[in-house]
N, C-alpha and C positions, 0 to 999 in steps of 0.2 A: 785649643785648636789642634786638630791633627790632620795629617795630609798621608794621602792615599798613593803611596809610591811604590811600583813594581820595577824591578831592574830593566833596562832596555831588552827587548826581544824581537826588535824589527827583522833579523834574520840569524841563521846559525852561524857561529863563530867561525866555525871552520869551513863553512862553504865561502864566508865571506875571503876569508884568508886564501883560499884555492881560487879564488877568482882575480885577487889581486895578485897572485903568485903566477897567473896565469896571462897576462898582460905582457905587451910587446916591449920588454925590458927583462934584464938579468934581476933574478928574486933578489928583494931588498934593498933593490939600486936607488928606490926614491925614499930611503931612510924614514924618518919621522913621518913624512908626508903619507908613508903608507898606513902607519899606526892610526893617523888623524881619519884617513878615509874609513879605516874599519870602524872607528867610533862613530863617525857620521852615519855609515850605512846602519849600525846597530840601533841607534837613536832613532833615527828617520824612517827606516825599512829601505828593501833594495828598490822600491818602486818609485821614491823621490828624489828626484835628480837634481833639485837646486834647492838653495838655501832662500826662502821664501819671505820677503818682508822683514828683513833684520831690524832691530831696535837696539841703541845703545840706549842703556838707562842708567842717568848720572845721577847718583844719590849723594844729598848735602844735608849736614848737620852739624851743629856746634857743641861743643864739648866742654865742660865745665873744668877740665883739666888744664885747658887752653888759658885761664887766667892764672895757672901755677907755672909759670916760667917753663914751661918745656917744649918751646918753639921759638924760632928766631923772628916771626912774624907775627902781628897781632890778630885777635882772635876776628876782627872785623873783616879780614882779607876772604872769610869764606864768602860773607856777602858779596864783596866784591867780585871774586871769581865767578858765582852765580849768575851776575850781571853781565859779566863777559860772556860765560856760556850763551846766556840769551841774546845777546847782541851778535854772536855768531862768530868772533875774532879771536878764541881762545885755542889752544892747541887741538884740543880735541874736537873742535869745530873742522878744523881744516882736515883732519885726519877722517872723520866720518865722512865728510864731502869728497874725500879721494876713494874713500872704500864705497860709496854709494849707501850709506848706512844712516838711516834715521835718527835723532837724537830726542830724548826726551830726559827733561832735568826734573828730579823728584825733591822738592824741600820736605825734609823729614822732620826740619824742626831748627831753623837758624834764627840768630840773634833778632833779626827784624824780618817782616813778612816782604813779600816781593810783588810788584804789580802785576795782574794778570795777562799771561803771555801763553801764545798756540803752544809752545813745547814744555811750559811749567805745568807741573801736576803737584798740587797742595796735598800733603799727606803730613801735617805737622802734628809731631807728638808733644811738642813744646818748644819752647825757646834755645834752651840748650840742656845737656843731662846735668847732673850733678857730680861734683869732683869725687872722683870713686875711690879715693885714699881716705876721704871722710865719712862717706855716706856710699849706698848704692847708686849708681849710675842714674837708675829708674825703677819703677815699680814692675812688676809682673804683668799687671794689667797693659803696661804700655808694650812691653814686648809682644804680648799677644795682639793689641791693636796694629803694631806694626806689622806683625806677620798678615792679618785681615787685609789691610790698606794694600799691600804687596800682591795678595792673593788675587785681589779685584783687579788690579792692573794688571797681572800676567793675563786673567780671564779675557777680559777685554783685548790686549793684544793677540791672542789667541784666536779668538773669535774673528779678528780680522785678517786672520792666515798667516800670523808669524810663526815662524817656526825655529828660530835662533833670537836669544837675547844676548847681549852683550853688557859685563858690568863695570861702571866706573863710580869713583867716589870723590866728595869735597868735603875737609873738615879740619880745620885747623887743630891741632892736638889729636887727631885721630892714629897717628903710630903709636901712640903711647897707650891708646885703648885697646889697640890693637895686638900690640907686644903683650898688655897683661892678659888677653883672652889666649893667645898661643901658648904663653906659659902655662896657664891655668888648664887648657885642655889637653897640652902635649904632655906636662910635667916636666919640658926641657929647663936647664936653669936660666932664669930670667934674664941673664946677661946677653945668651944667645939671642934673645927674642927681640931686643933692643937695640935699633939703628940709628942712625942720623936724622931720619926722616927728611925733611926740606934742607937738612943740612945745618948742624948745630953745634955750639963750641964745647969743648969740655965740661964747662959749667953746668951749661944746659943740659948735657948727657947724663950728668950725676944726677940731677933734679929727675930728670925722667926714670933713671933707675931708683931711684928713693921713692919716687910715688907709686911704681908699678910695684915695688917690693911691699911699700905700706897696703898697697890695696889687696894683693894677694893674701896679705896676712889678716886684714881686717876680715876678708869674706870668706875665709878658708872654709866655712861651715856650708857655703853656697857653691863651692865649684866641683860638685860632684855630678851636677844635674846642668846639662847645657843651656835651659832656657833660664834657669838662676844665675849662671854664670854671665849670661848675656846681660841680665837686669843688673847686676853686681858691677859689671865692668864694660860694659858696651857702648856704642854711641847709637844714637838714633839711626843714623844711616847703615851701620853695620847691621843692626836689627834688621832694618828693611831689607838689606841686601841679602841676609838669609833668608827671610820670608821669600823673598822673589825666587831664589834659588829653590826652596822647597816647592813653591807653587810650580814653577817653570816645570821641577822634575816630574811632577804630577802630571802635567800635561804633555810629558814625553817629548819636550823641546830640547834644543842644543844650548848648553850654556856656556859662552865663553868668558873666562875670567881672568881680569887684567894683573893687578900687582901684589903688593904685600896686603893691602886692606882688604881687597876683595877675596884673595886666598884665605884671609882669616875669616870672612864671612862664610865661604865655602867649607872651611874646617866646622865649623858652629853648625852649619846645616848637615853636614855628614854624620856629626856627633848625634843629632837629633834623628835622621833617618839614614842609615848606611847606604840605603840603595841609591840614594843621590849621586854617590861618585861617580856612577855611569854615564850621567849625563854631561859631566864637567869635562872641557877641553881647556889647558893652561896656555895661554897665550905666550906669556914670556917668564924668564928669571930676571928680577931686577937685582940693582945694587943695594938694596935696604938688605941689613946684617941678618934678620930671621927669614927671608924669603926662602934662601935654599934648602934650610932645614924644616921649612914647613912645607914646601913641595916635597920632601922626601917622606915626610909623615903621610902625606896623601898619595905616596907612589905615581907621582906626577912626573911626567915627561916633557917640559914646556917647548914649545916651538920656536920661540926667539931668545938669543942671548944679547942684547943690546946695550946692557947697563943703563938701562931706564931707570927712574925712580920720580916719575911726575906725577904720577896716579891720573885721576881724570879717566880714566878706560881708555888712555893712550895706546898701552900695548894691546889691548883687544882689538881697537879701530886698525893698528897696523896687522895685526895677524889675520884678520877676517879675509882676505885675497888668498892667502893660503888655504883656508878652509874651502874656500870656493875651489881654488884648483885640485885639492885633494878629491872632492865628490867629481868634477870633470874628468879626471882621469881614472876614476873608478868607473864611470858609465860610458866614455868616450872613446877610449884607448881601445886601439885593436888589440887581439889576442895573437899569441905566438902561432896558434894553429892558424888562424886567420892569413897570417902572414908566411907560412910555409916553414916555421922556423922550429927547432926543438933546442932546449937548453939543459 
């Protein structure tokens, strides 16, 4: 599957910056919010004054490595959390309500199926990935199926007027998969890429490191191609997020990235199509060990630094009001000339 992605061309960057600098404030005084406004206008164009029908897409998937002692919680926790997402009482539900952000939960492949629900999208690629230190996590055909599923989802949202998606994830063991992908795609030492995830003991951390190292060694011949790398080391939810990012960039939508796992999916998408990078806004830098160096690889300046490591899209939901404020000041703030001031 190919994606036809062009860099954002909504307006000339110099004219955008001149407009920001001419507002009723000292130049640069709104800090990162100014760069955020510039990104939004480049993506959406100068005539788009609002974020329309934004949706949080929370991708859930189970991992074969979750049965290999890499987490403090049982793999069945993925199923439990999906239940609470659909019940509306998890952290992401609370934050989405506060941010007036719609929520869809995408079952990319969990241990058991879920009862139909208005907020549930079934895009199952299996019940779990294979343990990637022993065999490829999935076939290349499943990677392509995940991309196709996400493209159809994005096309439906775009047709309904959505111009921004936020990304979240749930999957016990997915920090192990994401760490392996990061190491493979950045060539950073694998120890730099592996953190505590949901909070693990030194014994579990050593197990994670061993599994990542074994996976990188086993699949060394596949790691030069990002799609083959996803098949070798990825999770169903990471593959599906990468597909959603590619599809949303193809449609010219804003893509709000959450934490470590979603940033790895963004890295995968950028390796497939570098033009994707212009559509990404990074909500926060979390406490997961690999997140800061991963953001550095993408030359990303996150909006928030709050010590978050929950996942679920929580940081993206918290950051959405800042994006609304950035777009509002760009379009609604008076100019220095209108105020009769010069700086």
